[in-house]
C-alpha positions in Angstrom: 4.4 18.8 -28.2 1.8 16.9 -26.3 -1.5 18.6 -26.2 -4.9 17.9 -24.5 -7.3 16.1 -26.9 -10.9 15.4 -26.9 -12.0 11.9 -25.8 -10.9 9.3 -28.4 -13.5 7.2 -30.2 -14.2 3.7 -28.6 -12.0 1.9 -31.0 -9.0 4.1 -30.1 -9.8 4.0 -26.4 -9.7 0.2 -26.4 -6.4 0.3 -28.2 -5.0 2.7 -25.6 -6.3 0.4 -22.8 -4.7 -2.6 -24.4 -1.4 -0.8 -24.2 -1.9 0.0 -20.5 1.2 -2.1 -19.8 3.3 0.4 -21.7 2.2 3.2 -19.3 3.0 1.0 -16.3 6.4 0.1 -17.7 7.2 3.7 -18.5 6.4 4.8 -15.0 8.6 2.0 -13.7 11.4 3.0 -16.0 11.2 6.7 -15.0 11.2 5.7 -11.3 14.2 3.4 -11.6 16.2 5.9 -13.7 15.5 8.7 -11.3 14.2 11.0 -13.9 11.9 13.0 -11.6 14.7 13.5 -9.1 17.1 14.7 -11.9 14.5 17.2 -13.2 14.5 20.4 -11.1 12.1 23.3 -11.0 13.2 24.5 -14.5 12.4 22.6 -17.7 15.3 20.6 -19.1 16.2 19.2 -22.5 16.2 15.5 -23.0 19.9 15.5 -23.6 20.6 17.1 -20.3 18.3 14.8 -18.4 19.9 11.8 -20.2 23.3 12.9 -19.0 22.0 13.3 -15.5 20.5 9.8 -15.4 23.1 8.1 -17.5 20.9 7.1 -20.4 20.7 7.6 -24.1 18.9 10.9 -25.0 16.8 9.5 -27.9 15.1 6.7 -26.0 14.7 9.0 -22.9 12.9 11.5 -25.1 10.6 8.8 -26.2 9.9 7.7 -22.7 9.1 11.2 -21.6 6.9 11.8 -24.6 4.9 8.7 -23.7 4.5 9.7 -20.1 3.6 13.2 -21.1 0.5 11.8 -22.8 -0.7 10.7 -19.3 0.2 14.0 -17.6 3.3 12.6 -16.1 5.8 15.3 -17.1 4.9 17.9 -19.7 6.6 18.5 -23.0 7.0 22.2 -23.8 6.9 23.9 -27.3 10.6 24.2 -27.3 11.1 20.4 -26.8 12.1 20.6 -23.1 10.4 18.7 -20.4 8.9 20.0 -17.1 7.4 18.6 -14.0 3.7 18.2 -13.4 1.9 17.7 -10.1 1.9 14.0 -11.0 5.6 13.6 -11.9 6.7 15.3 -8.7 5.2 12.3 -6.8 7.9 10.2 -8.4 10.6 12.2 -6.6 12.2 10.6 -3.5 12.2 13.8 -1.6 8.6 14.7 -2.2 6.7 14.5 1.1 3.9 12.7 -0.6 6.2 10.5 -2.8 4.6 7.5 -4.5 7.8 6.3 -6.1 7.9 3.1 -4.0 4.2 2.4 -4.7 4.8 2.8 -8.5 7.7 0.3 -8.2 5.8 -2.2 -6.1 2.9 -2.3 -8.5 5.3 -3.0 -11.4 7.7 -5.5 -9.8 9.0 -8.4 -12.0 6.6 -10.9 -10.5 3.6 -8.8 -11.6 4.6 -9.2 -15.2 4.7 -13.0 -14.7 1.3 -13.0 -13.0 -0.9 -10.6 -15.0 -1.1 -12.9 -18.1 -2.6 -15.6 -15.9 -5.5 -13.4 -14.7 -8.0 -15.4 -16.7 -6.8 -18.6 -14.9 -7.3 -16.8 -11.5 -10.8 -15.6 -12.5 -11.8 -19.1 -13.6 -10.5 -20.8 -10.5 -10.8 -18.1 -7.9 -7.3 -19.0 -6.7 -4.0 -17.2 -6.8 -1.5 -18.1 -9.5 1.8 -17.1 -7.8 2.1 -20.5 -5.9 1.8 -22.3 -9.3 4.3 -19.9 -10.8 7.0 -20.1 -8.1 6.1 -23.2 -6.1 5.6 -21.4 -2.8 3.3 -19.0 -1.0 3.7 -15.4 -2.1 5.4 -13.8 0.9 7.6 -16.9 1.3 8.6 -16.4 -2.4 9.3 -12.7 -1.8 11.5 -13.2 1.2 13.4 -16.3 0.0 13.7 -15.7 -3.8 13.0 -12.1 -4.5 14.7 -10.0 -1.7 14.8 -6.9 -3.9 11.0 -7.1 -4.4 10.6 -7.8 -0.7 12.5 -4.6 0.0 10.4 -2.6 -2.5 7.2 -4.0 -0.8 8.4 -2.9 2.6 9.3 0.6 1.3 5.9 0.9 -0.4 4.1 -0.2 2.8 6.2 2.2 4.8 5.4 5.1 2.5 1.7 4.3 2.6 1.7 3.9 6.4 3.6 7.1 7.0 1.2 9.1 4.9 -1.9 7.8 6.6 -0.7 7.2 10.2 -1.2 10.7 11.4 -4.7 10.8 9.9 -5.6 7.6 11.7 -4.2 9.1 15.0 -6.2 12.3 14.4 -9.4 10.3 13.8 -9.3 7.9 16.7 -10.2 8.9 20.2 -8.4 6.4 22.4 -8.6 8.4 25.6 -10.4 5.5 27.2 -7.6 3.0 26.4 -4.3 2.5 28.3 -2.8 0.1 25.7 -3.0 -0.3 21.9 -1.7 -3.1 19.7 -0.9 -2.5 16.0 -1.5 -5.9 14.4 0.4 -6.5 11.1 1.5 -3.0 11.6 4.6 -3.0 9.4 7.2 -0.7 10.8 4.8 0.8 13.4 4.0 4.2 12.1 0.4 4.0 13.3 1.3 2.9 16.8 4.0 5.5 17.0 1.6 8.3 16.0 -0.9 7.1 18.6 1.7 6.9 21.4 2.8 10.5 20.5 -0.9 11.6 20.8 -1.4 9.8 24.2 1.7 10.2 26.4 0.6 7.7 29.0 -0.4 4.9 26.6 1.6 1.7 26.0 1.7 0.0 22.7 2.7 -3.2 20.9 3.8 -3.7 17.3 3.3 -7.2 15.9 4.4 -8.2 12.4 6.8 -10.7 10.7 10.3 -10.7 12.3 12.0 -9.5 9.1 9.5 -6.5 9.0 9.7 -5.4 12.7 13.5 -5.5 12.7 13.2 -2.3 10.7 10.7 -0.7 12.9 10.3 3.0 13.1 13.4 4.5 15.0 11.1 6.1 17.5 10.1 2.6 18.7 13.5 0.9 18.8 16.0 1.0 21.6 17.1 4.6 22.3 14.0 6.0 20.5 11.7 8.5 22.0 8.9 6.0 22.4 10.9 2.8 23.2 10.1 2.7 26.9 6.3 2.5 26.1 6.3 0.0 23.3 6.8 -3.8 22.8 8.0 -5.0 19.4 7.0 -8.6 18.6 8.0 -10.7 15.6 5.3 -13.2 14.6 2.5 -14.1 12.1 -0.8 -12.7 13.2 -2.6 -15.3 11.1 -1.1 -17.9 13.4 -1.6 -16.1 16.8 -1.9 -12.7 18.4 0.1 -13.1 21.6 -0.6 -9.7 23.1 -3.4 -8.3 25.3 -4.5 -4.7 24.7 -7.5 -2.4 25.3 -7.5 -1.5 21.6 -6.4 -3.4 18.5 -5.6 -1.7 15.2 -5.8 -3.8 12.0 -5.0 -1.7 9.0 -4.9 -2.7 5.3 -4.1 -6.4 6.0 -7.5 -8.0 5.7 -7.0 -8.6 2.0 -5.8 -12.2 2.1 -8.0 -15.2 1.4 -11.2 -15.4 3.5 -9.8 -18.2 5.8 -6.7 -16.1 6.8 -8.9 -13.0 7.3 -11.3 -15.0 9.5 -8.5 -16.5 11.5 -6.8 -13.2 12.2 -10.1 -11.6 13.4 -10.8 -14.7 15.5 -7.3 -14.5 17.1 -7.8 -10.9 18.0 -11.3 -11.6 19.4 -10.2 -14.5 21.5 -7.0 -12.8 22.9 -8.6 -9.5 23.6 -11.8 -10.8 25.2 -15.1 -9.1 25.9 -15.2 -5.3 25.7 -12.0 -5.1 23.7 -12.1 -2.4 21.0 -11.0 -3.4 17.5 -10.5 -0.9 14.7 -10.3 -2.2 11.2 -9.0 0.2 8.6 -9.3 -0.6 4.9 -9.6 1.1 1.5 -12.7 -0.2 -0.3 -13.6 -1.0 -3.9 -16.8 0.9 -3.5 -14.9 3.9 -2.4 -15.4 6.1 -5.5 -12.4 8.5 -5.4 -10.0 5.5 -5.6 -11.9 3.1 -7.7 -9.4 2.6 -10.5 -6.5 2.1 -8.1 -8.5 0.0 -5.7 -10.0 -2.3 -8.3 -6.5 -2.8 -9.9 -5.1 -3.7 -6.5 -8.1 -6.0 -6.0 -7.1 -8.0 -9.1 -3.5 -8.0 -8.1 -4.4 -9.5 -4.7 -6.3 -12.2 -6.5 -3.2 -13.1 -8.4 -0.7 -13.1 -5.5 -2.4 -14.2 -2.4 -5.9 -15.1 -3.5 -7.1 -12.1 -1.6 -9.4 -9.2 -2.3 -10.2 -5.6 -1.5 -13.5 -5.3 0.1 -16.8 -3.5 -0.4 -18.4 -2.0 2.7 -20.8 -4.9 2.7 -18.2 -7.6 2.4 -16.1 -6.0 5.1 -19.1 -5.8 7.4 -20.0 -9.4 6.7 -16.5 -10.7 7.6 -16.2 -8.6 10.7 -19.6 -9.7 12.0 -18.9 -13.4 11.0 -15.8 -13.3 13.2 -18.0 -12.4 16.2 -17.3 -8.6 16.4 -19.9 -5.9 16.8 -19.5 -2.8 14.6 -20.2 0.4 16.4 -19.3 3.0 13.7 -17.9 3.3 10.1 -16.2 6.5 9.3 -13.8 7.9 6.7 -10.1 8.4 7.6 -9.4 10.2 4.4 -10.9 10.0 0.9 -9.4 6.5 0.4 -9.6 4.8 3.8 -12.5 3.9 6.1 -12.4 2.8 9.8 -14.7 0.1 11.1 -14.9 0.8 14.9 -15.8 -2.5 16.6 -15.8 -4.3 20.0 -15.8 -7.8 21.2 -19.2 -8.5 22.8 -19.5 -9.9 26.3 
């Protein structure tokens, strides 16, 4: 039975941290096996769970025992296993499911890249291009379609969960049009169009992303007559005029790409245009462990970075935008409300 323990001594704590990959791998295995989906409201024996997920009972018990040490599932005195608030988030049907996020953070390319973190720290450059001979997203879409699919699902999950909070926060009553730049499947622009029935919107992202846009935005959808869907790379150009531009969780590439995107928006929008940049930050205390982990992963794959408030402010102002307000969207996201000066 797994029980709560006092904090381990430093030597054991370091050993535990060195085995952090085991925890990540165990999460991935549980997600891919569908263990959380097979486990219902009542505790189950490892043998019954193994039959449900088509695995061997002995190894599955070891997997569950390891995850129980981290509060993912709970081992009961009779040897059965039960859900915890954490393990339920691995279920596909949970409204706050993080299964796709757990898979994205443990995709095969990450296991190739993490051992080269010291090289990335020394050089300040990503290592994926050296590993695979091409830029990260090109590699995903051309050579790792399953990982590309996982990425899109993870971004969809994240966007769905925050889109309504973004729409609730933003007062766009003075805007007649909004453009969601690099907006994935368009959950943010869809939520804003639902909030403002007379507003028109545009979704811009890579062609292979927008072809799977939110059904509300596609032909026959409830919002289709008020939205334009464009396939393109916002780092190359932003070919759409709007009163307000939303840029959410994409200013994490290298500095040159970030500057180019902000400059594209500024030049296309023109004086007076409102630009709302939404990011989670590495000085945002509630999400520090996750945010700093993603920060290092961004260094490895695209040479990018999560931002501190100060670094985000410096990049926005360097691009020629004026920041009017900074406010939290939720405990993990902040909105930088800006405008293009006259």
